[in-house]
C-alpha positions as a LaTeX table, in Angstrom:
\begin{tabular}{lrrr}
\hline
Residue & $x$ (\AA) & $y$ (\AA) & $z$ (\AA) \\
\hline
Met1 & 66.98 & $-34.85$ & 121.08 \\
Asn2 & 68.13 & $-31.86$ & 118.90 \\
Thr3 & 65.99 & $-28.82$ & 119.83 \\
Ser4 & 67.50 & $-26.45$ & 117.58 \\
Pro5 & 65.47 & $-24.67$ & 115.15 \\
Ala6 & 65.37 & $-26.32$ & 111.67 \\
Arg7 & 67.34 & $-24.25$ & 109.19 \\
Ala8 & 65.16 & $-23.20$ & 105.99 \\
Pro9 & 66.21 & $-24.87$ & 102.79 \\
Arg10 & 68.27 & $-22.48$ & 100.65 \\
Val11 & 66.79 & $-21.49$ & 97.73 \\
Gln12 & 68.79 & $-20.13$ & 94.66 \\
Val13 & 67.08 & $-17.69$ & 92.37 \\
Asp14 & 68.44 & $-17.01$ & 88.66 \\
Val15 & 67.36 & $-13.64$ & 88.19 \\
Arg16 & 68.55 & $-13.62$ & 84.48 \\
Leu17 & 66.49 & $-16.72$ & 83.84 \\
Ala18 & 63.57 & $-15.81$ & 85.68 \\
Pro19 & 63.19 & $-11.82$ & 85.46 \\
Thr20 & 60.86 & $-10.21$ & 87.65 \\
Arg21 & 57.77 & $-8.37$ & 86.07 \\
Gly22 & 56.83 & $-5.02$ & 86.38 \\
Pro23 & 53.70 & $-4.13$ & 84.16 \\
Arg24 & 54.16 & $-0.52$ & 84.46 \\
Thr25 & 57.70 & $-0.28$ & 83.56 \\
Thr26 & 56.84 & $-2.85$ & 80.60 \\
Trp27 & 53.94 & $-0.76$ & 79.32 \\
Arg28 & 55.87 & 2.63 & 79.67 \\
Ala29 & 58.98 & 1.01 & 77.71 \\
Ala30 & 56.41 & $-0.36$ & 75.01 \\
Leu31 & 54.78 & 3.12 & 74.60 \\
Ala32 & 58.15 & 4.90 & 74.39 \\
Ile33 & 59.51 & 2.28 & 71.69 \\
Phe34 & 56.29 & 2.82 & 69.65 \\
Leu35 & 56.53 & 6.54 & 69.61 \\
Leu36 & 60.29 & 6.57 & 68.63 \\
Thr37 & 59.78 & 4.05 & 65.80 \\
Ala38 & 56.65 & 5.63 & 64.65 \\
Val39 & 58.14 & 8.94 & 64.42 \\
Val40 & 61.41 & 7.91 & 62.89 \\
Tyr41 & 59.76 & 5.58 & 60.44 \\
Asn42 & 57.46 & 8.45 & 59.28 \\
Val43 & 60.44 & 10.91 & 58.66 \\
Pro44 & 60.68 & 10.23 & 55.03 \\
Leu45 & 56.82 & 10.81 & 54.62 \\
Ile46 & 56.73 & 14.05 & 56.59 \\
Tyr47 & 59.73 & 15.36 & 54.63 \\
Asp48 & 58.17 & 14.68 & 51.34 \\
Leu49 & 54.78 & 16.09 & 52.25 \\
Ala50 & 56.01 & 18.95 & 54.34 \\
Tyr51 & 59.13 & 20.37 & 52.47 \\
Lys52 & 59.74 & 18.66 & 49.06 \\
Pro53 & 59.65 & 15.31 & 47.49 \\
Phe54 & 63.03 & 13.31 & 48.15 \\
Phe55 & 62.12 & 9.98 & 49.36 \\
Asn56 & 60.67 & 7.32 & 47.09 \\
Trp57 & 57.30 & 6.97 & 47.84 \\
Ala58 & 56.30 & 4.26 & 45.34 \\
Pro59 & 58.93 & 1.56 & 45.98 \\
Gly60 & 57.91 & $-1.04$ & 43.24 \\
Ile61 & 55.47 & $-3.29$ & 41.71 \\
Asp62 & 55.28 & $-5.46$ & 44.72 \\
Val63 & 53.53 & $-2.78$ & 46.79 \\
Ala64 & 51.45 & $-1.39$ & 43.94 \\
Ser65 & 48.30 & $-3.69$ & 44.20 \\
Thr66 & 48.16 & $-3.60$ & 47.98 \\
Thr67 & 48.35 & 0.19 & 47.94 \\
Leu68 & 45.49 & 0.56 & 45.36 \\
Leu69 & 43.24 & $-2.26$ & 46.89 \\
Pro70 & 41.96 & 0.02 & 49.85 \\
Leu71 & 40.69 & 2.52 & 47.27 \\
Ala72 & 38.70 & $-0.12$ & 45.30 \\
Leu73 & 37.30 & $-1.35$ & 48.64 \\
Phe74 & 36.14 & 1.99 & 49.80 \\
Glu75 & 34.85 & 3.14 & 46.30 \\
Arg76 & 33.42 & $-0.17$ & 44.80 \\
Gly77 & 33.21 & $-2.63$ & 47.84 \\
Asp78 & 35.19 & $-5.26$ & 46.32 \\
Phe79 & 38.71 & $-6.41$ & 45.13 \\
Val80 & 38.37 & $-5.35$ & 41.40 \\
Leu81 & 41.31 & $-3.10$ & 40.21 \\
Asp82 & 39.64 & $-2.34$ & 36.83 \\
Ala83 & 39.76 & 1.40 & 37.62 \\
Phe84 & 43.61 & 1.41 & 37.91 \\
Arg85 & 44.34 & $-0.88$ & 34.71 \\
Asp86 & 45.35 & 2.23 & 32.48 \\
Phe87 & 47.47 & 3.92 & 35.53 \\
Ala88 & 49.31 & 0.67 & 35.74 \\
Arg89 & 50.07 & 0.38 & 32.37 \\
Ala90 & 51.00 & 4.15 & 32.11 \\
Asn91 & 53.36 & 4.16 & 35.01 \\
Tyr92 & 54.90 & 0.72 & 35.21 \\
Arg93 & 57.13 & $-0.88$ & 32.49 \\
Asp94 & 55.81 & $-4.45$ & 33.68 \\
Ala95 & 52.52 & $-4.18$ & 35.61 \\
Tyr96 & 53.10 & $-7.73$ & 36.67 \\
Phe97 & 51.05 & $-7.01$ & 40.07 \\
Leu98 & 47.87 & $-7.12$ & 37.99 \\
Ala99 & 46.16 & $-10.22$ & 36.29 \\
Glu100 & 43.17 & $-10.40$ & 34.05 \\
Val101 & 40.83 & $-13.22$ & 35.41 \\
Asn102 & 37.54 & $-13.54$ & 33.82 \\
Gly103 & 37.21 & $-10.26$ & 32.50 \\
Arg104 & 38.38 & $-8.45$ & 35.53 \\
Thr105 & 41.61 & $-6.90$ & 36.68 \\
Val106 & 42.62 & $-8.31$ & 40.10 \\
Ser107 & 45.68 & $-8.36$ & 42.20 \\
Arg108 & 48.52 & $-11.07$ & 41.71 \\
Tyr109 & 49.76 & $-10.35$ & 45.18 \\
Pro110 & 47.93 & $-11.38$ & 48.59 \\
Ile111 & 45.33 & $-9.04$ & 49.73 \\
Ala112 & 45.99 & $-9.45$ & 53.61 \\
Gly113 & 47.97 & $-6.25$ & 53.70 \\
Ala114 & 45.52 & $-3.98$ & 51.99 \\
Ile115 & 42.79 & $-5.43$ & 54.33 \\
Leu116 & 44.94 & $-4.62$ & 57.36 \\
Ala117 & 45.72 & $-1.29$ & 55.93 \\
Leu118 & 42.01 & $-0.07$ & 55.54 \\
Pro119 & 41.71 & 1.83 & 58.95 \\
Phe120 & 44.67 & 4.02 & 57.59 \\
Tyr121 & 42.59 & 5.00 & 54.45 \\
Gly122 & 39.33 & 5.90 & 56.14 \\
Val123 & 40.22 & 9.44 & 57.21 \\
Pro124 & 42.20 & 10.29 & 53.72 \\
Val125 & 39.52 & 8.86 & 51.68 \\
Gly126 & 36.67 & 10.50 & 53.64 \\
Ala127 & 38.23 & 13.78 & 53.84 \\
Gly128 & 38.81 & 13.92 & 50.24 \\
Trp129 & 42.64 & 14.10 & 50.44 \\
Ile130 & 43.41 & 11.38 & 48.27 \\
Glu131 & 41.30 & 12.66 & 45.45 \\
Asn132 & 42.60 & 16.18 & 46.02 \\
Pro133 & 45.67 & 16.65 & 48.02 \\
Gly134 & 46.21 & 20.42 & 47.49 \\
Ile135 & 49.99 & 19.71 & 46.53 \\
Ser136 & 50.85 & 20.53 & 42.92 \\
Trp137 & 53.16 & 17.79 & 42.25 \\
Leu138 & 51.10 & 15.19 & 43.56 \\
Ala139 & 47.91 & 13.64 & 41.70 \\
Tyr140 & 45.41 & 10.81 & 42.44 \\
Pro141 & 46.09 & 7.77 & 42.71 \\
Trp142 & 49.97 & 8.45 & 43.77 \\
Thr143 & 48.52 & 9.73 & 46.71 \\
Ala144 & 47.40 & 6.56 & 47.86 \\
Phe145 & 51.39 & 5.65 & 48.31 \\
Phe146 & 51.71 & 8.19 & 50.91 \\
Val147 & 48.83 & 6.75 & 52.90 \\
Ala148 & 50.12 & 3.23 & 52.50 \\
Lys149 & 53.52 & 4.51 & 53.63 \\
Phe150 & 52.03 & 5.69 & 56.89 \\
Ala151 & 50.23 & 2.51 & 57.28 \\
Ala152 & 53.31 & 0.55 & 56.77 \\
Ala153 & 55.34 & 2.58 & 59.32 \\
Leu154 & 52.64 & 2.28 & 62.14 \\
Met155 & 52.25 & $-1.54$ & 61.21 \\
Thr156 & 55.95 & $-1.85$ & 61.50 \\
Ala157 & 56.28 & 0.14 & 64.86 \\
Leu158 & 53.49 & $-2.18$ & 66.16 \\
Ala159 & 55.48 & $-5.21$ & 65.04 \\
Val160 & 58.65 & $-3.56$ & 66.82 \\
Val161 & 56.52 & $-3.40$ & 70.08 \\
Met162 & 55.26 & $-7.01$ & 69.33 \\
Phe163 & 58.75 & $-7.96$ & 69.43 \\
Phe164 & 59.49 & $-6.20$ & 72.78 \\
Phe165 & 56.50 & $-8.10$ & 74.50 \\
Cys166 & 57.85 & $-11.40$ & 73.12 \\
Ala167 & 61.33 & $-10.79$ & 74.41 \\
Arg168 & 59.94 & $-9.60$ & 77.49 \\
Glu169 & 58.34 & $-13.10$ & 78.06 \\
Leu170 & 62.11 & $-14.52$ & 78.05 \\
Thr171 & 64.22 & $-11.71$ & 79.80 \\
Asp172 & 64.20 & $-8.34$ & 81.42 \\
Val173 & 62.77 & $-5.11$ & 80.33 \\
Lys174 & 66.27 & $-3.53$ & 79.40 \\
Thr175 & 67.19 & $-6.23$ & 77.08 \\
Ser176 & 63.91 & $-6.65$ & 75.61 \\
Ala177 & 63.85 & $-2.80$ & 74.91 \\
Val178 & 67.42 & $-2.77$ & 73.76 \\
Leu179 & 66.92 & $-5.62$ & 71.24 \\
Ala180 & 63.55 & $-4.30$ & 69.96 \\
Leu181 & 65.30 & $-1.10$ & 69.02 \\
Val182 & 68.30 & $-3.10$ & 67.28 \\
Phe183 & 65.41 & $-5.02$ & 65.34 \\
Ala184 & 63.72 & $-1.55$ & 64.57 \\
Phe185 & 66.56 & 0.19 & 63.08 \\
Gly186 & 69.33 & $-2.51$ & 62.45 \\
Thr187 & 67.40 & $-4.70$ & 60.12 \\
Ser188 & 65.21 & $-4.55$ & 56.96 \\
Ala189 & 62.19 & $-3.66$ & 59.33 \\
Trp190 & 63.21 & $-0.28$ & 58.79 \\
Ser191 & 64.69 & $-0.12$ & 55.30 \\
Thr192 & 61.77 & $-2.28$ & 53.84 \\
Ala193 & 58.68 & $-3.06$ & 56.08 \\
Ser194 & 58.34 & 0.59 & 57.29 \\
Gln195 & 58.42 & 2.05 & 53.83 \\
Gly196 & 55.60 & 0.74 & 52.04 \\
Leu197 & 53.18 & $-2.11$ & 52.01 \\
Trp198 & 55.27 & $-5.05$ & 51.20 \\
Gln199 & 53.98 & $-8.42$ & 51.95 \\
Gln200 & 56.70 & $-8.40$ & 54.68 \\
Thr201 & 55.05 & $-5.61$ & 56.37 \\
Pro202 & 51.91 & $-7.09$ & 57.81 \\
Ser203 & 53.84 & $-10.53$ & 57.79 \\
Leu204 & 55.90 & $-9.42$ & 60.48 \\
Leu205 & 53.35 & $-8.00$ & 62.79 \\
Leu206 & 51.34 & $-10.87$ & 62.46 \\
Gln207 & 53.99 & $-13.46$ & 63.21 \\
Leu208 & 55.43 & $-11.71$ & 66.27 \\
Ile209 & 51.53 & $-11.61$ & 67.55 \\
Ala210 & 51.67 & $-15.35$ & 67.00 \\
Ile211 & 54.88 & $-15.84$ & 68.91 \\
Trp212 & 53.59 & $-13.77$ & 71.74 \\
Phe213 & 50.80 & $-16.09$ & 72.17 \\
Val214 & 53.08 & $-19.17$ & 72.05 \\
Leu215 & 55.49 & $-17.61$ & 74.74 \\
Arg216 & 52.42 & $-16.45$ & 76.75 \\
Gly217 & 51.59 & $-20.20$ & 77.20 \\
His218 & 54.36 & $-20.60$ & 79.65 \\
Arg219 & 52.38 & $-18.25$ & 82.00 \\
Gly220 & 49.05 & $-18.87$ & 81.13 \\
Gly221 & 49.12 & $-22.63$ & 80.24 \\
Ala222 & 47.91 & $-24.35$ & 77.05 \\
Ala223 & 44.96 & $-22.76$ & 76.58 \\
Ala224 & 46.59 & $-19.32$ & 76.29 \\
Val225 & 48.57 & $-20.73$ & 73.18 \\
Ala226 & 45.93 & $-21.69$ & 70.54 \\
Pro227 & 45.18 & $-18.05$ & 69.23 \\
Gly228 & 48.75 & $-17.86$ & 67.99 \\
Ala229 & 47.58 & $-20.17$ & 65.26 \\
Phe230 & 45.11 & $-17.80$ & 63.90 \\
Phe231 & 47.80 & $-15.13$ & 63.52 \\
Phe232 & 50.22 & $-17.68$ & 61.81 \\
Ser233 & 47.64 & $-18.62$ & 59.26 \\
Val234 & 46.87 & $-15.02$ & 58.54 \\
Ala235 & 50.50 & $-14.33$ & 58.16 \\
Thr236 & 50.87 & $-17.39$ & 55.78 \\
Val237 & 48.13 & $-16.09$ & 53.79 \\
Thr238 & 49.75 & $-12.73$ & 53.48 \\
Arg239 & 53.03 & $-14.30$ & 52.58 \\
Gln240 & 53.17 & $-17.94$ & 51.64 \\
Asn241 & 56.66 & $-18.90$ & 52.74 \\
Val242 & 55.54 & $-17.96$ & 56.45 \\
Gly243 & 53.84 & $-21.50$ & 56.17 \\
Leu244 & 57.14 & $-23.14$ & 57.02 \\
Thr245 & 57.51 & $-20.96$ & 60.20 \\
Ala246 & 53.94 & $-21.95$ & 61.01 \\
Leu247 & 54.70 & $-25.61$ & 60.86 \\
Val248 & 57.82 & $-25.10$ & 62.82 \\
Phe249 & 55.81 & $-23.60$ & 65.66 \\
Thr250 & 53.13 & $-26.09$ & 65.21 \\
Leu251 & 55.57 & $-28.73$ & 66.13 \\
Tyr252 & 56.72 & $-26.51$ & 69.10 \\
Val253 & 53.08 & $-26.50$ & 70.37 \\
Leu254 & 52.73 & $-30.06$ & 69.88 \\
Leu255 & 55.95 & $-30.72$ & 72.11 \\
Glu256 & 55.41 & $-28.03$ & 74.71 \\
Phe257 & 51.67 & $-27.64$ & 74.84 \\
Arg258 & 50.55 & $-30.93$ & 73.76 \\
Pro259 & 46.73 & $-30.27$ & 75.35 \\
Ala260 & 46.35 & $-27.47$ & 72.97 \\
Ile261 & 47.22 & $-28.71$ & 69.76 \\
Trp262 & 43.45 & $-29.33$ & 68.59 \\
Arg263 & 42.45 & $-26.14$ & 69.53 \\
Trp264 & 45.67 & $-24.52$ & 67.82 \\
Ile265 & 44.60 & $-26.35$ & 64.44 \\
Val266 & 41.03 & $-25.24$ & 64.88 \\
Trp267 & 42.18 & $-21.44$ & 65.31 \\
Ala268 & 44.23 & $-21.70$ & 62.00 \\
Ile269 & 41.15 & $-22.81$ & 59.75 \\
Pro270 & 39.34 & $-19.64$ & 59.38 \\
Pro271 & 41.73 & $-17.68$ & 57.56 \\
Ala272 & 42.64 & $-20.38$ & 55.27 \\
Leu273 & 39.03 & $-20.97$ & 54.43 \\
Leu274 & 38.61 & $-17.09$ & 53.75 \\
Ala275 & 41.67 & $-17.43$ & 51.34 \\
Leu276 & 40.34 & $-20.15$ & 49.60 \\
Ala277 & 37.15 & $-18.35$ & 49.14 \\
Tyr278 & 38.90 & $-15.07$ & 47.90 \\
Asn279 & 40.77 & $-17.24$ & 45.31 \\
Ala280 & 37.70 & $-19.01$ & 44.18 \\
Ile281 & 35.91 & $-15.76$ & 43.56 \\
Tyr282 & 38.73 & $-13.50$ & 42.16 \\
Asn283 & 41.47 & $-15.89$ & 41.03 \\
Gly284 & 39.17 & $-18.47$ & 39.35 \\
Ser285 & 40.00 & $-21.40$ & 41.59 \\
Pro286 & 40.48 & $-22.05$ & 45.44 \\
Phe287 & 43.91 & $-23.22$ & 44.79 \\
Val288 & 45.23 & $-20.43$ & 42.58 \\
Phe289 & 46.76 & $-17.55$ & 44.61 \\
Gly290 & 48.00 & $-15.15$ & 42.05 \\
Tyr291 & 51.72 & $-15.82$ & 41.27 \\
Gln292 & 52.10 & $-19.46$ & 41.60 \\
Glu293 & 53.21 & $-19.78$ & 37.91 \\
Gly294 & 56.25 & $-17.74$ & 38.69 \\
Leu295 & 57.15 & $-19.66$ & 41.75 \\
Ala296 & 56.67 & $-22.88$ & 39.81 \\
Gln297 & 58.87 & $-21.59$ & 37.17 \\
Thr298 & 61.86 & $-20.09$ & 39.49 \\
Ile299 & 62.05 & $-22.60$ & 42.47 \\
Gly300 & 64.13 & $-25.51$ & 42.67 \\
Leu301 & 66.72 & $-27.39$ & 44.94 \\
Pro302 & 68.49 & $-25.15$ & 47.43 \\
Arg303 & 71.24 & $-23.04$ & 45.59 \\
Val304 & 74.69 & $-22.95$ & 47.12 \\
Glu305 & 74.94 & $-19.29$ & 45.51 \\
Gly306 & 71.74 & $-18.11$ & 47.36 \\
Leu307 & 72.77 & $-19.72$ & 50.44 \\
Ile308 & 76.15 & $-18.00$ & 50.48 \\
Gly309 & 74.73 & $-14.93$ & 48.99 \\
Leu310 & 71.75 & $-14.29$ & 51.56 \\
Phe311 & 74.53 & $-13.97$ & 54.06 \\
Leu312 & 77.64 & $-12.73$ & 52.37 \\
Ser313 & 76.72 & $-10.99$ & 49.13 \\
Pro314 & 78.25 & $-7.43$ & 48.99 \\
Ser315 & 74.81 & $-6.06$ & 47.92 \\
Arg316 & 72.37 & $-8.63$ & 49.74 \\
Gly317 & 74.11 & $-10.13$ & 52.42 \\
Leu318 & 72.43 & $-10.23$ & 55.78 \\
Leu319 & 75.96 & $-10.08$ & 57.59 \\
Val320 & 76.86 & $-7.02$ & 55.44 \\
Tyr321 & 73.94 & $-4.96$ & 56.36 \\
Ser322 & 73.31 & $-6.38$ & 59.88 \\
Pro323 & 76.73 & $-7.63$ & 60.82 \\
Phe324 & 75.92 & $-8.01$ & 64.55 \\
Phe325 & 73.93 & $-11.26$ & 63.65 \\
Val326 & 77.27 & $-12.95$ & 64.21 \\
Phe327 & 76.64 & $-12.74$ & 67.80 \\
Ala328 & 73.38 & $-14.92$ & 67.43 \\
Ile329 & 75.88 & $-17.78$ & 66.68 \\
Ala330 & 77.36 & $-17.21$ & 70.07 \\
Gly331 & 73.87 & $-17.59$ & 71.58 \\
Leu332 & 73.27 & $-20.87$ & 70.10 \\
Gly333 & 76.37 & $-22.22$ & 72.13 \\
Gly334 & 75.09 & $-21.14$ & 75.57 \\
Leu335 & 71.46 & $-22.59$ & 75.36 \\
Arg336 & 72.09 & $-25.34$ & 77.84 \\
Ala337 & 71.55 & $-23.08$ & 80.59 \\
Glu338 & 68.69 & $-21.24$ & 79.22 \\
Arg339 & 65.30 & $-22.09$ & 80.59 \\
His340 & 63.64 & $-21.33$ & 77.36 \\
Arg341 & 66.07 & $-23.32$ & 75.26 \\
Arg342 & 63.55 & $-25.16$ & 73.33 \\
Phe343 & 62.09 & $-21.81$ & 72.12 \\
Tyr344 & 65.37 & $-20.65$ & 71.10 \\
Leu345 & 66.28 & $-23.76$ & 69.19 \\
Phe346 & 62.95 & $-23.63$ & 67.28 \\
Ala347 & 63.53 & $-20.02$ & 66.43 \\
Ala348 & 67.03 & $-21.10$ & 65.25 \\
Leu349 & 65.15 & $-23.85$ & 62.99 \\
Ala350 & 62.70 & $-21.22$ & 61.68 \\
Phe351 & 65.36 & $-18.71$ & 60.79 \\
Ala352 & 67.38 & $-21.65$ & 59.16 \\
Leu353 & 64.50 & $-23.07$ & 57.09 \\
Gly354 & 63.30 & $-19.85$ & 56.00 \\
Thr355 & 66.65 & $-19.03$ & 54.60 \\
Val356 & 67.03 & $-22.37$ & 52.94 \\
Phe357 & 63.65 & $-21.84$ & 51.30 \\
Leu358 & 64.82 & $-18.33$ & 50.01 \\
Ser359 & 67.77 & $-19.86$ & 48.42 \\
Met360 & 65.68 & $-22.31$ & 46.28 \\
Phe361 & 64.57 & $-19.35$ & 44.40 \\
Glu362 & 66.41 & $-18.20$ & 40.89 \\
Gly363 & 65.78 & $-14.81$ & 42.23 \\
Trp364 & 67.16 & $-15.37$ & 45.61 \\
Asp365 & 68.44 & $-11.88$ & 45.74 \\
Gly366 & 65.09 & $-10.20$ & 45.62 \\
Gly367 & 65.32 & $-8.35$ & 42.33 \\
Trp368 & 64.56 & $-4.56$ & 42.67 \\
Gly369 & 64.66 & $-3.70$ & 46.20 \\
Tyr370 & 67.23 & $-2.61$ & 48.74 \\
Gly371 & 69.37 & $-4.84$ & 50.92 \\
Thr372 & 68.09 & $-7.92$ & 52.61 \\
Arg373 & 64.29 & $-7.27$ & 51.79 \\
Leu374 & 63.77 & $-10.97$ & 51.27 \\
Met375 & 65.29 & $-11.84$ & 54.67 \\
Thr376 & 62.91 & $-9.52$ & 56.59 \\
Asp377 & 60.37 & $-12.34$ & 57.40 \\
Val378 & 62.93 & $-14.43$ & 59.31 \\
Val379 & 65.37 & $-11.71$ & 60.91 \\
Pro380 & 63.29 & $-11.53$ & 64.09 \\
Tyr381 & 64.08 & $-15.33$ & 64.82 \\
Ala382 & 67.66 & $-14.55$ & 64.73 \\
Ile383 & 67.24 & $-11.59$ & 66.87 \\
Phe384 & 65.58 & $-13.75$ & 69.58 \\
Leu385 & 69.01 & $-15.64$ & 69.55 \\
Leu386 & 70.64 & $-12.54$ & 70.80 \\
Ile387 & 68.90 & $-12.69$ & 74.15 \\
Pro388 & 71.16 & $-15.42$ & 75.72 \\
Thr389 & 74.23 & $-13.60$ & 74.37 \\
Leu390 & 73.53 & $-9.87$ & 75.10 \\
Gly391 & 73.86 & $-10.05$ & 78.89 \\
Arg392 & 77.12 & $-11.84$ & 78.62 \\
Leu393 & 78.67 & $-9.28$ & 76.42 \\
Arg394 & 81.53 & $-7.43$ & 78.28 \\
Gly395 & 84.35 & $-5.12$ & 77.13 \\
Val396 & 85.78 & $-5.27$ & 73.72 \\
Ala397 & 82.93 & $-7.76$ & 72.67 \\
Ser398 & 80.23 & $-5.53$ & 73.93 \\
Ala399 & 81.95 & $-2.43$ & 71.99 \\
Val400 & 82.04 & $-4.36$ & 68.78 \\
Phe401 & 78.36 & $-5.57$ & 69.16 \\
Trp402 & 77.34 & $-1.71$ & 69.46 \\
Ile403 & 79.55 & $-0.71$ & 66.66 \\
Met404 & 78.15 & $-3.39$ & 64.30 \\
Ala405 & 74.49 & $-2.24$ & 65.31 \\
Gly406 & 75.30 & 1.26 & 64.69 \\
Ser407 & 76.86 & 0.52 & 61.15 \\
Ala408 & 73.76 & $-1.51$ & 60.55 \\
Ala409 & 71.29 & 1.28 & 61.22 \\
Val410 & 73.28 & 3.62 & 58.87 \\
Leu411 & 73.42 & 1.06 & 56.16 \\
His412 & 69.54 & 0.51 & 56.57 \\
Ser413 & 68.92 & 4.06 & 56.49 \\
Phe414 & 70.32 & 4.27 & 53.02 \\
Gly415 & 67.18 & 2.20 & 51.78 \\
Leu416 & 64.72 & 4.97 & 52.73 \\
Trp417 & 65.80 & 7.27 & 49.90 \\
Asp418 & 64.63 & 5.12 & 46.92 \\
Ser419 & 64.29 & 1.33 & 48.02 \\
Gly420 & 67.50 & 0.84 & 45.98 \\
Ala421 & 66.30 & 2.11 & 42.56 \\
Arg422 & 69.16 & 4.41 & 42.03 \\
Trp423 & 71.58 & 1.50 & 42.42 \\
His424 & 69.85 & $-0.76$ & 39.87 \\
Trp425 & 69.58 & 2.34 & 37.41 \\
Ser426 & 73.19 & 2.79 & 37.50 \\
Trp427 & 73.93 & $-0.59$ & 35.68 \\
Asp428 & 74.20 & $-0.73$ & 32.04 \\
Asn429 & 70.77 & $-2.37$ & 30.63 \\
Leu430 & 69.82 & $-2.69$ & 34.29 \\
Arg431 & 71.87 & $-5.96$ & 34.73 \\
Tyr432 & 72.91 & $-5.54$ & 38.07 \\
Asp433 & 75.30 & $-7.96$ & 39.88 \\
Val434 & 74.85 & $-8.42$ & 43.66 \\
Trp435 & 78.65 & $-9.83$ & 43.79 \\
Asp436 & 80.49 & $-7.04$ & 42.59 \\
Val437 & 82.40 & $-5.52$ & 45.43 \\
Ala438 & 83.40 & $-2.43$ & 43.92 \\
Arg439 & 79.95 & $-1.50$ & 42.88 \\
Asn440 & 78.17 & $-2.95$ & 45.92 \\
Glu441 & 74.99 & $-1.27$ & 46.83 \\
Pro442 & 75.80 & 0.43 & 50.36 \\
Phe443 & 78.86 & 2.08 & 49.09 \\
Phe444 & 76.87 & 3.28 & 45.97 \\
Tyr445 & 74.56 & 5.12 & 48.48 \\
Phe446 & 77.36 & 6.09 & 50.61 \\
Lys447 & 78.99 & 7.89 & 47.95 \\
Glu448 & 75.56 & 9.52 & 46.68 \\
Tyr449 & 75.21 & 11.03 & 50.19 \\
Val450 & 78.69 & 12.21 & 50.28 \\
Ala451 & 78.29 & 13.97 & 47.06 \\
Met452 & 74.97 & 15.69 & 48.47 \\
Ala453 & 76.80 & 16.82 & 51.67 \\
Gln454 & 79.73 & 18.10 & 49.47 \\
His455 & 76.85 & 20.00 & 47.20 \\
Phe456 & 75.13 & 21.71 & 50.09 \\
Trp457 & 78.34 & 22.56 & 51.73 \\
Gln458 & 79.63 & 24.28 & 48.49 \\
Arg459 & 76.31 & 26.07 & 48.47 \\
Ala460 & 76.15 & 27.13 & 52.09 \\
Phe461 & 79.84 & 28.45 & 52.29 \\
His462 & 81.06 & 29.56 & 48.77 \\
\hline
\end{tabular}
């Protein structure tokens, strides 16, 4: 009879796949990320108000109605923009953001962003700053665009924090924090979402909250997942193309958390009902959401030019402005060993479908704007694909990644100046060409900044 003690079974733990949790470290990192992004995102606003106007504070018609709606809500208690009709016609060549419905002026664009921005307007409205800012060059209602810029900066900073929490469900604190900062400053989250109340601004935040609930289900079980549908539903109301992403992750929930699927569906209903009610009251029909005529006229089958252009156009390509995304492809190749490989596959599917959908539009380049504005909604899903890759990068590959991330931050910082307006103005008859290599948008702004630096140098030393 063998009386030797039994040997304990050998247990192998993959630290990378099952990261240890440190709540205090996680929350400290989240706070640091929020403070850093909030401060950097607000630099243009602070510069304009404290020193002199330089950064454009009214980036285009896409943000105008969302910026003015909170004023109507505070002053009138409704979503009617009659008070701003003359202002819009006097200051915009095409005030497309307004529509006349049943004798009232209403927004053509979704209103969810304006509702989310309301808390940021309370103090400026109540203190009278918006009506009378005490700045000679600034008059009402242009003041609202500064408040909107502040709201957008903090919303986007919160979106970056939510990305960090999502990534934290998949990997360690360091990797999560690093990728959160890459997302914050190396994508159009900085050059677009943080600079005004674009539709993408609340959409990013809402989608990432939804994804956090989905990922939380791996710890909390199926019951923890369902509220994510509420945020996906609000994000879809905010920006309709998010509906594709919502469907992708509904399928993910069905496969991964089947018992939660009915609760998931129930959570999605209230925002949809509220949107139908708003449309019925203000747009004349529950199924009219404002600019469906424009979508119907410009959407078609996926365009090869659009698919290629969204990645490689000298003035709109994702791999031009954020070249580090090439490493996301490597992430797909190493998913077999990942514990959350199904999530990564669905993130890749969300990114792919979102890109194909954008390519279906005649205006796939996004029109007047800077860089990869239309890709803002889908870039978080490509960033997630960097998680399996980042820890494996060594030597030259790691250096190349960080050089690419640094160059992305520089290129996206160019968009803070005027959201691409000067580049569009530089073309004869405003007929811009996003394929023109010699006159590409990033190089145009590089030359502008070099010229300014030379000017200041000459003034300082001559």
